[in-house]
C-alpha positions in Angstrom: 11.4 27.3 25.4 10.8 24.4 23.0 7.6 22.2 23.0 9.3 19.4 21.1 11.5 16.5 22.0 14.6 15.9 19.9 15.6 12.3 19.5 19.2 12.4 18.2 19.4 8.8 16.9 16.2 9.5 14.8 17.4 12.9 13.8 13.9 14.2 14.4 11.9 16.5 16.7 8.6 15.1 18.0 5.9 17.6 18.8 2.7 17.1 20.8 -0.4 18.0 18.8 -3.9 18.2 20.0 -6.1 15.5 18.3 -8.3 18.1 16.5 -5.2 19.5 14.8 -3.5 16.3 13.7 -5.0 16.3 10.2 -4.1 20.0 9.6 -0.5 19.4 10.9 -0.1 16.3 8.8 -1.4 18.1 5.7 1.0 21.0 6.4 4.0 18.6 6.7 3.0 16.9 3.5 2.8 20.3 1.7 6.5 20.8 2.5 7.1 18.2 -0.2 9.6 15.9 1.6 8.5 12.3 1.9 9.8 10.6 5.0 11.3 8.0 2.7 13.5 10.7 1.1 15.7 10.9 4.2 16.3 7.1 4.3 19.2 5.4 2.6 18.1 3.3 -0.4 19.2 0.0 1.1 20.7 -1.4 4.3 24.2 -2.7 3.6 23.6 -5.4 6.2 21.0 -7.0 3.9 23.4 -9.4 2.1 22.5 -11.8 -0.7 23.5 -14.5 1.7 20.8 -13.4 4.1 18.2 -13.2 1.4 19.2 -16.6 0.1 18.9 -18.0 3.7 15.4 -16.5 4.0 14.4 -17.9 0.6 15.6 -21.4 1.5 14.6 -21.7 5.2 11.9 -24.2 6.1 10.1 -22.8 9.1 6.6 -21.4 8.9 7.7 -18.0 10.0 10.4 -17.8 7.3 8.0 -19.2 4.7 5.6 -16.3 5.5 8.4 -13.8 5.3 9.4 -15.2 1.9 5.8 -15.0 0.7 5.6 -11.4 1.7 9.0 -10.7 0.1 7.6 -12.2 -3.2 4.6 -9.9 -3.1 6.5 -6.8 -2.1 9.3 -7.4 -4.6 6.9 -7.7 -7.5 5.8 -4.1 -6.6 9.0 -2.6 -5.3 8.6 0.6 -3.3 4.8 0.3 -3.0 3.7 -0.1 0.6 1.1 -2.6 1.7 -0.6 -2.9 5.1 -0.8 -6.2 7.0 -4.5 -6.8 6.1 -3.7 -6.7 2.4 -0.6 -8.8 2.8 -2.7 -11.3 4.8 -5.3 -11.5 2.0 -2.6 -11.8 -0.7 -0.8 -14.6 1.0 -3.9 -16.4 2.1 -2.7 -16.4 5.7 -4.9 -15.5 8.7 -4.3 -11.9 9.9 -3.6 -13.2 13.4 -0.8 -15.4 12.0 0.7 -12.5 10.1 0.6 -10.3 13.2 2.3 -13.0 15.3 5.1 -13.3 12.7 5.7 -9.5 12.6 5.7 -9.3 16.4 8.6 -11.8 16.6 10.4 -11.0 13.3 13.6 -9.4 14.7 14.0 -12.2 17.3 13.3 -14.8 14.6 15.9 -13.4 12.2 18.5 -13.2 15.0 17.8 -16.8 16.1 17.7 -18.3 12.6 20.3 -16.3 10.8 22.3 -14.3 13.4 20.8 -11.1 12.0 18.1 -8.8 13.2 17.9 -6.3 10.3 14.7 -6.7 8.3 14.9 -6.8 4.5 11.4 -5.3 4.6 10.8 -1.6 5.4 8.0 -0.6 7.8 6.4 2.8 8.6 3.2 4.1 10.1 0.8 5.3 7.5 0.7 8.8 8.8 4.4 9.2 8.1 4.0 9.0 4.4 3.4 12.0 2.2 0.6 12.1 1.6 -0.5 10.0 4.6 -1.8 6.5 3.9 -3.8 6.1 7.1 -3.3 6.7 10.8 -1.2 4.4 13.0 -1.6 1.4 10.7 1.8 0.0 9.6 2.8 -0.4 5.9 5.5 -2.6 4.5 7.6 -2.4 1.4 11.0 -3.3 -0.1 13.3 -1.0 -2.0 13.8 -1.6 -5.7 17.4 -2.9 -5.1 16.3 -5.4 -2.5 13.4 -6.4 -4.8 15.8 -7.0 -7.7 18.2 -9.0 -5.6 15.3 -11.1 -4.0 13.8 -11.9 -7.4 17.3 -13.0 -8.7 17.6 -15.3 -5.7 14.1 -16.7 -6.2 14.6 -17.1 -9.9 11.6 -14.9 -10.6 
């Protein structure tokens, strides 16, 4: 009998762990040497230069915030940042940043007919080594960063 749940579309098993054992289990998984990012493709083929250019040129506040975050993350490709840090670095209120992220997929679909984010996101505990609990971290791949910087003329 298995005590895990297999999610086929995620290609992963999820296992219930008692709270007092989470740190030990996380450390054990990290010791296996495979970062969660290692299993991901390097870039999403749906992120076209046209989509990136549309985001760079759009005039809404939401899209301007996305572009500001893309500028920050592209300058440090592959390095994850949490929303608090991104809020500080953009000079935006944390509540404003949280609202943008809550509606990002819907915004991209409405504005650009596209719901795939050019920005990657993952809970901190899923990094190896873990970055911090349930907090979300955001980054862009080196390829997306290079393409974004070319579009932005950076």
